DOVEXRO-63658 format. One record per residue (C-alpha): residue number from 1; residue in three letters; x, y, z. Coordinates in Angstrom, 3 decimals. Example, Ala and Ser with C-alpha at 12.3 -4.5 7.8 and 13.67 -1.06 7.14 Angstrom:
BEGIN
REC    k    r        c1        c2        c3
REC    1  ala    12.300    -4.500     7.800
REC    2  ser    13.670    -1.060     7.140
***
This chain:
BEGIN
REC    k    r        c1        c2        c3
REC    1  met     0.003    -0.019     0.002
REC    2  asn     1.410     3.376    -1.033
REC    3  ile     0.626     6.008     1.607
REC    4  pro     1.670     9.561     0.684
REC    5  phe     2.786    12.004     3.379
REC    6  asn    -0.080    14.290     2.304
REC    7  asp    -2.826    14.102    -0.274
REC    8  leu    -5.009    17.121    -1.087
REC    9  thr    -6.900    15.557    -3.991
REC   10  pro    -9.733    13.897    -1.991
REC   11  ala   -10.592    17.188    -0.280
REC   12  val   -10.599    19.045    -3.606
REC   13  ala   -12.809    16.414    -5.203
REC   14  lys   -15.319    16.483    -2.345
REC   15  leu   -15.789    20.247    -2.564
REC   16  arg   -15.252    20.676    -6.330
REC   17  ala   -18.792    21.870    -7.085
REC   18  glu   -18.712    24.498    -4.316
REC   19  ile   -15.213    25.620    -5.330
REC   20  asp   -16.168    25.895    -8.989
REC   21  gln   -19.152    28.008    -8.055
REC   22  ala   -16.995    30.269    -5.867
REC   23  ile   -14.403    30.779    -8.610
REC   24  gly   -17.190    31.358   -11.111
REC   25  arg   -18.521    34.259    -9.040
REC   26  val   -15.133    35.950    -9.281
REC   27  leu   -14.749    35.315   -13.005
REC   28  asp   -18.278    36.539   -13.751
REC   29  arg   -17.704    39.696   -11.725
REC   30  gly   -14.340    40.442   -13.254
REC   31  trp   -13.007    41.933   -10.003
REC   32  phe    -9.829    40.160    -8.848
REC   33  ile    -8.154    42.253    -6.096
REC   34  met    -9.642    43.900    -2.969
REC   35  gly   -13.246    43.211    -3.821
REC   36  pro   -16.405    41.739    -2.213
REC   37  glu   -15.017    38.202    -1.841
REC   38  asn   -12.117    39.410     0.260
REC   39  glu   -14.454    41.546     2.367
REC   40  ala   -16.783    38.594     2.888
REC   41  phe   -13.952    36.241     3.864
REC   42  glu   -12.437    38.764     6.267
REC   43  gln   -15.777    39.128     8.035
REC   44  gln   -16.301    35.331     8.070
REC   45  leu   -12.834    34.715     9.584
REC   46  ala   -13.264    37.497    12.145
REC   47  thr   -16.619    36.060    13.233
REC   48  tyr   -15.235    32.535    13.479
REC   49  leu   -12.310    33.710    15.673
REC   50  gly   -14.325    36.219    17.660
REC   51  val   -12.208    39.264    16.772
REC   52  lys   -13.195    42.598    15.275
REC   53  his   -10.767    42.617    12.353
REC   54  ala    -9.266    40.073     9.964
REC   55  ile    -7.130    41.582     7.166
REC   56  gly    -6.284    39.444     4.157
REC   57  val    -2.693    39.586     2.955
REC   58  gly    -0.518    37.862     0.350
REC   59  asn     0.908    35.055     2.530
REC   60  gly     1.776    34.037     6.059
REC   61  thr     5.326    35.408     5.958
REC   62  glu     4.112    38.855     4.991
REC   63  ala     1.405    38.606     7.638
REC   64  ile     4.141    38.494    10.314
REC   65  gln     6.210    41.184     8.582
REC   66  ile     3.225    43.510     8.365
REC   67  ala     2.174    42.843    11.966
REC   68  leu     5.684    43.686    13.180
REC   69  ala     5.892    46.845    11.044
REC   70  ala     2.430    47.980    12.133
REC   71  ser     3.610    47.556    15.719
REC   72  gly     6.511    49.948    15.093
REC   73  ile     9.249    47.304    14.974
REC   74  gly    12.149    47.771    12.571
REC   75  leu    15.819    48.499    12.148
REC   76  gly    17.870    47.985    15.306
REC   77  asp    15.141    46.126    17.194
REC   78  glu    15.248    42.492    18.324
REC   79  val    12.386    39.992    18.257
REC   80  ile    12.424    36.704    20.158
REC   81  cys    11.185    33.580    18.411
REC   82  pro    11.680    29.841    18.825
REC   83  ala    14.577    28.092    17.138
REC   84  val    12.340    25.226    15.988
REC   85  thr     9.884    26.531    13.436
REC   86  ala     9.686    27.112     9.699
REC   87  ala    12.195    29.642     8.431
REC   88  pro     9.519    32.190     7.362
REC   89  thr     8.873    33.057    11.028
REC   90  ala    12.364    34.497    11.365
REC   91  leu    12.677    35.646     7.738
REC   92  ala     9.690    37.927     8.336
REC   93  ile    11.570    39.488    11.262
REC   94  leu    14.628    40.087     9.091
REC   95  ala    12.426    41.656     6.426
REC   96  thr    11.480    44.458     8.832
REC   97  gly    15.160    45.281     9.488
REC   98  ala    14.943    43.789    13.010
REC   99  gln    16.945    40.808    14.173
REC  100  pro    15.561    37.480    15.399
REC  101  val    16.810    36.175    18.739
REC  102  phe    16.370    32.441    19.100
REC  103  ala    14.845    30.909    22.220
REC  104  asp    14.664    27.279    23.271
REC  105  ile    11.523    25.164    23.281
REC  106  lys     9.656    22.888    25.686
REC  107  pro    10.592    19.247    25.155
REC  108  asp     7.056    17.933    25.456
REC  109  thr     5.247    20.373    23.105
REC  110  cys     8.110    21.766    20.953
REC  111  thr     6.661    25.252    21.479
REC  112  leu     8.467    28.271    22.887
REC  113  asp     9.473    27.793    26.537
REC  114  pro     8.368    30.865    28.541
REC  115  thr    10.930    30.078    31.245
REC  116  arg    13.740    30.616    28.717
REC  117  leu    12.674    34.080    27.559
REC  118  glu    14.708    35.974    30.136
REC  119  glu    17.883    34.536    28.557
REC  120  cys    17.019    36.268    25.277
REC  121  leu    16.079    39.651    26.627
REC  122  ser    18.060    42.825    25.842
REC  123  pro    17.348    46.564    25.777
REC  124  gln    16.613    46.136    22.030
REC  125  thr    13.891    43.500    22.555
REC  126  lys    10.602    44.835    21.204
REC  127  ala     8.511    41.721    20.513
REC  128  ile     8.066    37.998    20.866
REC  129  val     6.746    35.818    18.032
REC  130  pro     5.667    32.489    19.566
REC  131  val     4.700    29.752    17.096
REC  132  his     1.697    27.487    17.592
REC  133  leu     3.618    24.514    16.240
REC  134  tyr     2.176    21.389    14.567
REC  135  gly    -1.359    22.452    15.494
REC  136  leu    -0.820    23.030    19.266
REC  137  ala    -0.972    26.491    20.812
REC  138  ala     2.106    27.832    22.595
REC  139  asp     1.764    28.886    26.250
REC  140  ile     0.559    32.394    25.433
REC  141  pro    -0.697    33.236    28.940
REC  142  ala     2.807    32.793    30.358
REC  143  ile     4.479    34.406    27.338
REC  144  gln     2.113    37.383    27.517
REC  145  ala     2.771    37.813    31.239
REC  146  phe     6.481    38.032    30.548
REC  147  ala     5.910    40.431    27.665
REC  148  asp     3.649    42.683    29.791
REC  149  ala     6.267    42.803    32.540
REC  150  his     8.827    44.070    29.997
REC  151  gly     6.629    46.264    27.837
REC  152  ile     7.010    44.246    24.628
REC  153  glu     4.562    43.034    21.979
REC  154  val     3.384    39.455    21.396
REC  155  ile     2.549    38.472    17.816
REC  156  glu     1.217    34.946    17.362
REC  157  asp     2.381    32.836    14.436
REC  158  cys    -0.708    30.752    13.710
REC  159  ala     0.380    29.281    10.357
REC  160  gln    -0.041    25.739    11.692
REC  161  ser    -2.885    26.229    14.141
REC  162  his    -6.180    27.106    12.439
REC  163  gly    -8.806    26.262    15.027
REC  164  ala    -6.414    25.391    17.880
REC  165  gln    -7.550    26.630    21.288
REC  166  ile    -6.598    27.321    24.872
REC  167  gly    -9.826    27.113    26.764
REC  168  asp   -12.485    28.734    24.627
REC  169  arg   -10.115    31.132    22.857
REC  170  tyr    -8.624    30.445    19.441
REC  171  ala    -4.985    30.681    18.543
REC  172  gly    -4.493    34.128    17.057
REC  173  thr    -6.785    35.769    19.614
REC  174  leu    -4.733    35.036    22.740
REC  175  ala    -2.493    38.070    22.250
REC  176  arg    -3.148    41.429    20.545
REC  177  ile    -2.169    40.208    17.055
REC  178  gly    -2.382    36.858    15.260
REC  179  cys    -0.907    35.956    11.862
REC  180  tyr    -2.184    33.181     9.607
REC  181  ser    -0.951    31.417     6.491
REC  182  phe    -3.323    29.793     4.015
REC  183  tyr    -0.656    27.811     2.170
REC  184  pro    -2.434    24.834     0.525
REC  185  thr    -1.283    22.206     3.058
REC  186  lys    -2.551    24.119     6.106
REC  187  asn    -5.657    23.072     8.019
REC  188  leu    -7.305    26.025     6.283
REC  189  gly    -5.356    26.028     3.032
REC  190  ala    -6.154    28.022    -0.106
REC  191  tyr    -5.403    26.823    -3.620
REC  192  gly    -2.414    29.169    -3.791
REC  193  asp    -0.719    31.575    -1.410
REC  194  gly    -2.652    33.672     1.103
REC  195  gly    -2.563    34.948     4.649
REC  196  ala    -4.296    37.128     7.224
REC  197  val    -3.588    39.261    10.271
REC  198  val    -6.243    39.392    12.981
REC  199  thr    -6.750    41.802    15.833
REC  200  thr    -9.388    43.625    17.863
REC  201  asp    -7.324    46.810    18.134
REC  202  glu    -8.881    49.419    15.833
REC  203  asp    -5.795    51.559    15.290
REC  204  leu    -3.610    48.555    14.722
REC  205  ala    -6.066    47.134    12.165
REC  206  arg    -5.993    50.392    10.262
REC  207  arg    -2.199    50.377    10.156
REC  208  ile    -2.095    46.730     9.072
REC  209  arg    -4.415    47.512     6.160
REC  210  gln    -2.195    50.400     5.116
REC  211  phe     1.023    48.400     5.318
REC  212  gly    -0.464    45.583     3.211
REC  213  asn    -1.809    47.978     0.588
REC  214  leu     1.320    49.927    -0.380
REC  215  gly     1.070    52.211     2.648
REC  216  gln    -1.988    53.964     1.222
REC  217  val    -4.524    55.819     3.350
REC  218  lys    -6.504    56.145     0.144
REC  219  arg    -5.699    55.654    -3.520
REC  220  phe    -2.486    57.442    -4.557
REC  221  glu    -1.822    58.736    -1.014
REC  222  his     1.041    56.747     0.535
REC  223  asn     1.805    57.525     4.161
REC  224  leu     3.747    54.372     5.146
REC  225  pro     6.486    52.247     3.547
REC  226  gly     4.027    49.469     2.813
REC  227  leu     4.034    46.208     0.884
REC  228  asn     1.983    44.989    -2.068
REC  229  ser     0.462    42.135    -0.026
REC  230  arg    -3.197    41.467    -0.713
REC  231  leu    -5.345    38.351    -0.646
REC  232  asp    -6.731    37.942    -4.165
REC  233  glu   -10.447    37.497    -4.829
REC  234  ile   -10.187    33.895    -6.131
REC  235  gln    -8.393    32.690    -3.007
REC  236  ala   -10.785    34.649    -0.773
REC  237  ala   -13.765    32.979    -2.494
REC  238  ile   -12.216    29.526    -2.098
REC  239  leu   -11.378    30.178     1.559
REC  240  gln   -14.998    31.083     2.276
REC  241  val   -15.978    27.549     1.194
REC  242  leu   -13.118    25.893     3.099
REC  243  leu   -13.682    27.785     6.371
REC  244  val   -17.167    26.302     6.627
REC  245  his   -15.566    22.846     6.748
REC  246  leu   -12.639    23.662     9.034
REC  247  glu   -14.156    22.423    12.286
REC  248  arg   -15.252    19.127    10.692
REC  249  asn   -11.812    18.584     9.155
REC  250  asn   -10.101    19.402    12.451
REC  251  ala   -12.295    16.790    14.164
REC  252  leu   -11.221    14.245    11.554
REC  253  arg    -7.544    15.111    12.218
REC  254  arg    -8.111    14.655    15.940
REC  255  glu    -9.757    11.307    15.295
REC  256  arg    -6.757    10.141    13.269
REC  257  ala    -4.413    11.328    16.020
REC  258  met    -6.421     9.170    18.445
REC  259  trp    -5.963     6.172    16.107
REC  260  tyr    -2.192     6.709    16.114
REC  261  ala    -2.137     7.078    19.899
REC  262  glu    -4.094     3.848    20.427
REC  263  leu    -1.925     1.840    18.026
REC  264  leu     1.471     3.219    19.083
REC  265  asp     0.974     3.772    22.792
REC  266  asp     3.197     0.890    23.935
REC  267  val     6.026     1.175    21.382
REC  268  ser     9.344     1.340    23.173
REC  269  asp    11.341     4.624    22.972
REC  270  leu     8.579     6.318    20.935
REC  271  thr     7.202     9.635    22.193
REC  272  leu     3.810    10.687    20.858
REC  273  pro     2.365    14.223    20.627
REC  274  thr     0.941    15.631    23.829
REC  275  glu    -2.152    17.786    24.464
REC  276  pro    -1.931    19.783    27.703
REC  277  thr    -5.046    20.090    29.811
REC  278  gly    -7.265    22.874    28.542
REC  279  tyr    -5.692    22.926    25.067
REC  280  arg    -7.191    21.727    21.761
REC  281  his    -4.611    20.318    19.355
REC  282  val    -5.689    20.392    15.694
REC  283  tyr    -2.848    18.199    14.357
REC  284  his    -1.663    20.137    11.372
REC  285  leu     1.198    17.636    11.662
REC  286  tyr     1.502    14.419    13.637
REC  287  val     5.056    14.515    14.977
REC  288  ile     6.611    11.676    16.913
REC  289  his    10.034    11.571    18.644
REC  290  tyr    12.287     8.571    18.177
REC  291  pro    16.013     8.217    18.951
REC  292  arg    16.704     6.308    15.714
REC  293  arg    14.615     8.645    13.603
REC  294  asp    16.611     8.413    10.370
REC  295  ala    16.645     4.602    10.413
REC  296  leu    12.902     4.490    11.103
REC  297  arg    12.229     6.951     8.297
REC  298  glu    14.239     4.835     5.839
REC  299  his    12.312     1.732     6.967
REC  300  leu     8.990     3.476     6.355
REC  301  his    10.237     4.659     2.954
REC  302  thr    10.912     1.052     1.950
REC  303  gln     7.272     0.339     2.837
REC  304  ala     6.059     3.180     0.539
REC  305  ile     4.996     5.275     3.520
REC  306  gly     5.688     9.005     3.173
REC  307  thr     7.187    10.977     6.040
REC  308  asp     8.830    14.361     6.569
REC  309  ile    10.859    16.215     9.187
REC  310  his     9.571    19.505    10.620
REC  311  tyr    12.273    20.665    11.056
REC  312  pro    15.649    18.970    10.460
REC  313  lys    17.785    21.906    11.614
REC  314  pro    17.039    24.590    14.212
REC  315  leu    17.057    28.069    12.727
REC  316  his    20.187    29.312    14.462
REC  317  gln    22.101    26.672    12.469
REC  318  gln    20.825    28.016     9.134
REC  319  lys    23.304    30.117     7.187
REC  320  val    20.859    32.994     6.655
REC  321  phe    20.650    33.510    10.439
REC  322  ala    24.370    33.336    11.138
REC  323  gly    25.263    36.097    13.578
REC  324  cys    21.808    36.304    15.147
REC  325  arg    21.746    36.100    18.934
REC  326  ile    20.567    32.991    20.796
REC  327  ala    19.598    32.366    24.396
REC  328  thr    22.581    32.921    26.686
REC  329  thr    22.588    29.318    27.855
REC  330  gly    22.291    27.910    24.345
REC  331  leu    19.499    25.870    22.728
REC  332  pro    20.067    22.288    23.930
REC  333  ile    16.446    21.149    23.624
REC  334  ser    16.095    22.527    20.092
REC  335  glu    19.321    20.890    18.979
REC  336  his    18.386    17.531    20.496
REC  337  ile    14.761    17.370    19.397
REC  338  thr    15.493    18.168    15.739
REC  339  gln    17.517    14.934    15.647
REC  340  glu    14.491    12.864    16.811
REC  341  ile    11.307    14.315    15.329
REC  342  leu     9.495    12.623    12.475
REC  343  ser     6.196    13.694    10.864
REC  344  leu     3.837    10.863     9.968
REC  345  pro     0.999    11.175     7.402
REC  346  met    -1.846    13.332     8.752
REC  347  tyr    -4.815    14.646     6.783
REC  348  pro    -8.597    14.396     7.095
REC  349  his    -9.052    11.743     4.434
REC  350  leu    -6.396     9.376     5.821
REC  351  thr    -8.162     6.057     6.339
REC  352  his    -8.099     3.771     9.383
REC  353  glu    -6.566     1.068     7.219
REC  354  gln    -3.749     3.416     6.215
REC  355  val    -3.086     4.380     9.844
REC  356  glu    -3.053     0.702    10.818
REC  357  thr    -0.538    -0.027     8.054
REC  358  ile     1.717     2.841     9.168
REC  359  cys     1.587     1.732    12.807
REC  360  glu     2.177    -1.923    11.996
REC  361  ser     5.239    -0.928    10.001
REC  362  ile     6.559     1.117    12.904
REC  363  arg     5.921    -1.752    15.322
REC  364  arg     7.864    -4.138    13.083
REC  365  phe    10.893    -1.832    13.005
REC  366  lys    13.848    -3.121    14.992
***
């Protein structure tokens, strides 16, 4: 049985009629940028999350860049972020002229460790960008308490956490600003690039809109050094359809995570994802920890089972970030965990038979 790491085709096929109708509206209208579809999606997303403003932008990287810029962060400033995340988190910081400072993570959740933030602090620290990694929210209450004590901003990177929660609050609404990516593989993924910034702060929302639309207060009046970063009408129309199905698809992901947990619970030396009390994990990725990760991955490859590593190298070891500061006591957890993590197939249309096959193959590995 060939089991791909990810497969978007069943989801597309299931919603094809609705998607075709949504795209048809845009084509019939002949309005492709900053039109009624974008306005409708922004309102739909804001209502779902329970915030006042959702602003569509070009992609998730620019969402973070715009949120930082709208918060007054730029050249000479420092922004703390975890060392284990996708590179765009820190690339967005660099794009503002600020410098990322890499913090260590918690070994059980792989999210930013609030107890390690003090080691990264300097007089230049202006913000923290915690990442809700793999579908699990970071400990924003503790991170926000630290930020409040030091007068710095918290900007949530929600690229992997559409629908994740702490209590009854969604990721992206736990701090003042949340940033989303709608890259196709996300839990809420468009059929191209897209992103959004969400907030309830009126003045901040106004600045975010200006930064994403060439710094314009109105047409041909440019007050800020903005970007050309706008969610196009076709993607906005598609996302309206997909957002309706997000909760159902997240429930399916959680069900598949439960299957994995039941079938792998007693495998020696294997650590499964955790869900802290009061959190809702939405399993954008299903990431296990195993000391012989590379050998296990090769074994699964021989069985035609797709896997991936998110991420094989902590960001402070990437050439582009050479020279950036790290926590004063180093990043031992980040460096250790990136040698053990392995992402197994996880998507709503993964079947029980496929999960059984994957787990049986893991159990046979010696």
